[in-house]
N, C-alpha and C positions, 0 to 999 in steps of 0.2 A: 503494500500500499504506499502510495505517496505520503511522505512525511517530510516536515520541514522544522526550522528553529523559528523562534519569535525573539525579536530584540526591540526593547524601547530604549532610545538614546535621549536623555535630558528632555522627555516629552512633558510639555505644559498644556493645560486646557482651561481657558478663561471663558465664562460667560457673562453676561452683562452684570457688572457688580459682584461677580463671585468667581473665585479661583478653585476649581474642582481639584486640579492636579498641578502643584507648583513646579516640580521638577522630578520626574519619574524616570528612573532606569531601571530595567529588568531584563532577565534573559530566561528563556524556556528552551531547554534542550531538546533536539528531536526525539520523537518516541517517548516522551514523558507526559504525565498528567500533572499539571500545576494548577493549584486552587487559589484563587484570590478569594481572601476571607476577611471579613471585618463587619462592624456594625453599619447600620443605614447611614448614608451621607458620606462614607469614607473614600469613596472614589473607585470602588471595584467595578461597578456597572458602567461607569464612564470610560475605564480602562478597556473593557470588553468592547464597548461601541467603538471606541476609536481603533481597535484591532480589526473589528468587523468592516469599517469603512462607513459606518453610520454616523459618526462624528468625525471632525478633522482637527488636528492638533493645532494650537496657537503657535507653538514652536516645538524643535526636536524633530527626530526621525524615528520610523517604525520600519522594521525589516522583517519579511517573511521569507524563510529559506534563503536568506542572504540578499534578497531583492528589496530595494527601497520602495515601498507602497505608500508612503506618507500621503501623497496627493492622488492615489489611484482611487476610483469609485469602487463601492463594494463588490460589484460583479466582476471585477478584474484582480481580485485579491487572492483566489484559491483557498477561500475559508468556506465553512458551512457552519450554521448556528442552530441550535436546538434550544427552543424558547420554553419558558416555564409554562406557557398556556397551551402548548402542543402544536397550536396553529395548524391542524388538520382541516382539509376541506370536509364539511360534514356530509355532502351530497356525493363524495367520491369513496370508492372502496379503499381498503388499506393498500392494496397493490396500486391503485391508480394514485393514491397520494404519493407513494414512493416514486412513481414514475414521473411525476408532474416536473419536478426540477430537471430530470434527465431530458425530457422532451423539450422543455423550455431552452435548454443549451444546444439544441439542435441535433440531438442523438435520435437514430430512427426507432421506430415503435418496436421493431422485434428486438434490438439491442436492449432498448429501455425496459422491456418486458423481462429479458434475461437477468439484467443486473437487479431489477427490482425483485425478482423471485429469490436472487441469491442474498438480497439484503434482509428479506424476510427469514430466510435461513439463519443468517448471521445473528439475528436476535431472537431465534427460536419460536418464530410464528409463522412457519412455512404453510401451515393450514389454516390461517386466518386471512389470506389475502383478499377474499370475496366479501369480507364483512365491511360494513359501514362503521366509522368511529363510534356512533352510539351504541353499536353492538359488541364493543370492547371496553374491558375495564381500564381505569385510569393508567394502571401500569403498562397494559397493553398498548394504549395510545401513545404513551411516553417512548416505548421501544420502537413504534412505527416512526415516531418523529426522529429517533436516533438513526434508524435504518435509512430514512429519506435523506438525512444528512450524509451518512457514510458511503452511498452509492455514487455520490458525486465525486468521491476520491480525493477530498481536499487536502491540502498540506497540513492544515491546522483544522480541528473541530473545536467550536465554541459552545459551551453550555451555560446557559443563564438561568440560575436556580432552577435546575430541571426538575426537581422533585418536590417542589414547594406546595404543589397541588395534590399530593398524595398523603394518605394517612400513615401513621408512624410504622406500621408492620410493613406496609408496602413500599415505603421510602427504603427501608433496610434491603428488601429484596432486589429493588431495582438499582440502587446504588451498588449492589454486588454484581448485578449484571452488567452495568456500565463498566466497572473496574475489570471484570473478567474480560470483557470484549476488548477493552483497550490494551490490556496486557497481551492477549492473544494476537491482535492484528498489529500492535506496535504503532498506532497512530499518535501524533501529538495532539494534547487537548489541553485547553484553558478552560477552567470550571469556576464559576463564580456561585458562592453561597455565603449565607450569614451564620450557617449551622455548623458548630465546630465540630461535632460528632460525624457528620457527614464528611467534613473535609479531613479529618483524621482517618477515615475508612477508605477514602478513594485516592489520595494523592501520594505522588513521589515526593513533591516539594509543596509546602505551603507559604504563601506570601500574605502575611496579616497586614493590612492597610489601616492607617489612621489619619484622618484629615488629609487625604491625598497623598500621603508619604508611606513608605514602608517601615513598619514598626519592627518587624523581625521576619526573616525567612529561613526555611530550612526544611529538613525532613520532619514528618509529624511527630516521631518520637523526640527528636531535639528540641521542638518547641514546646511540646507538653512537659517535658521533664526538665528543660534548661530554658525557662523564660529569662529574657533580658530586662524585664521592667514589670512593675505592679500591673500595668495594662495588660500585658501579654499573660502574666500569671492568672489574672483575673478573667480574662477573655476566653482563654483556652481551658475552658472547664472551671470547676469550682476550685479555689485556693484560699487557705488561711495565709494571712501575711502577719508574721510574727517578728518582734525585735529578738536580736540575737547578738553576739560577741564572736567576731572572727579573731582566733588566737593565732593561726599560722595558715600560710598559703604555700602549697606545693603543686606546681603545675596546674592542672585542671581541677584539683581538689582543695579543700580548704578544711580546716579544723574548727569546729564551731561549738560554741557552748550555748545550750538552749536549756533554760531551767537549771536543773542539777546535773544534766549530762552532757557529754561531748558527742559529736558526730562528725565523720568525714563525708562532705557533701560536694555536689558540682557547682562550677561557678562559670561566669563569663568573663568577669573582670573584677575579682575580690581584692580588697585591700583589708590589712589588720584593723581591729577597732570595731565599733558599733555598725551594725548592717541590718538588712531585712531578710527574712527567709520566707520563701513560699513553701507551705506544706499542703499537699495534696490530701484530702479528707479520708480517701480509702486507705492510706498509708499511716493513719493515727490508731493505735490501739488502746483499749481500756484494759488496765491490769489490776493487780492486787494493790491495796491501799498502801502498802509498804515498799512499793517499787515505783518505777517510771520516772519520768523527767519532771513533770509537773503533777500538782493536785488539783482537783476541781470539783465541780458539783453540777449534776446533770440539771438543765433548765428546760430542756425540750426533748421529746422522744416519739419518733413516728416509725411504727412497723410497716414495711413496704413489700411483704411478701418474700422477697429474696435477699433483703438487707434490712437494718435499722438506721435510721437517721437520728443523730444526737446533736444537740447543742449543749456544751459544756462550758461553764464560767470558770475562768482561771485567773491567776495572777497577771497573765500577758494578755488578757482579753478573752472574748467568747471564740470558742472553736467549734467548727462544723465537722462532724465525723460521720463517715459513712462505715458501718460495722457489718460485716459479712456473717459474723457469729450470731446464730439464730437461736441458740439453745435457751438463752437468758436474756431478757430485756431489763435494762436498769430503769427503774421507775424514777419519777420526778424527785428531786432533792437528795438523791443518793449520792454520797461522796465517793469519788473515783480517783484512781491514779491513771496518768496518761504517758504513753511512750510513742516513739516515732521511728518508721522504718527508713533508714537513710535514703532508700532509692527514690522516696517521695518528697525529699528535701532538695531546695536549690536555692542559692543565694541570687539575689536580684539587685540591680543597680539603683532602683528607686521607683 
């Protein structure tokens, strides 16, 4: 499959009285799925629209497969887009929807039919070609939209919040389908979402955006376990931010005192002295009262079937804890001791 890289070189985009992207530079390697992640208004959708040719930059360059496409219209960019609304024609069958873009590009009907049928096979819907969109589930409609884009054999596939209209269980299944398809075919994809779990599940690399800039980028595990700021720690899932003391720095690890205990933790740019620690709630344990790094008292407890969520008041502040131990639920006002698993701790800059 035809696949290409994406490069933004100092791209800015200004609207009347508003700068959406002040100075954006990023690279998407060929054959990778890169997710643009961030809250509403962070610039991720503007970035995707610039790449698609639906908007044009105020300054800077955009390259696809090494070719400067900055001023090219959308139909000359060799990209295809999957929209959150599916954008299927309701009066056309699934097969005809997939064929539409091929016929519009001048391909003869027989070849368009063959490629469309192959597209149906790619997404596991080879027996659904005669159905109308109204006769398909939401997940099937989204897979038809993906097939319609893929049969055009673009250098880059763009996905704009593709799962936002699906329920939670269906989102998990379709995101797995998209990821498996991308890895099997090896195409380049740029994926936009505001859902952190979705980004962690599908991405080779995540680019977290904030106010038009890149806050942090890297592999999903790296961003989750080694956030470089309070914003990233809090945005990439739940995190407790606690004060700590850095006693020693050795390479990529630091010796940190938290409460009465010391831990070796990851960091991006640590210095000795007072610091802040990101603590993931599922890496906090409740233990016997005579152990642990901190003492606390349960102020809130919620049983959720496969885990229990606690809020515990401590001398360092309130802690949110996700406990997979289901045999015993600690009632309100119970005194507890708290300990931390080092793999869930990371020093952050601020």
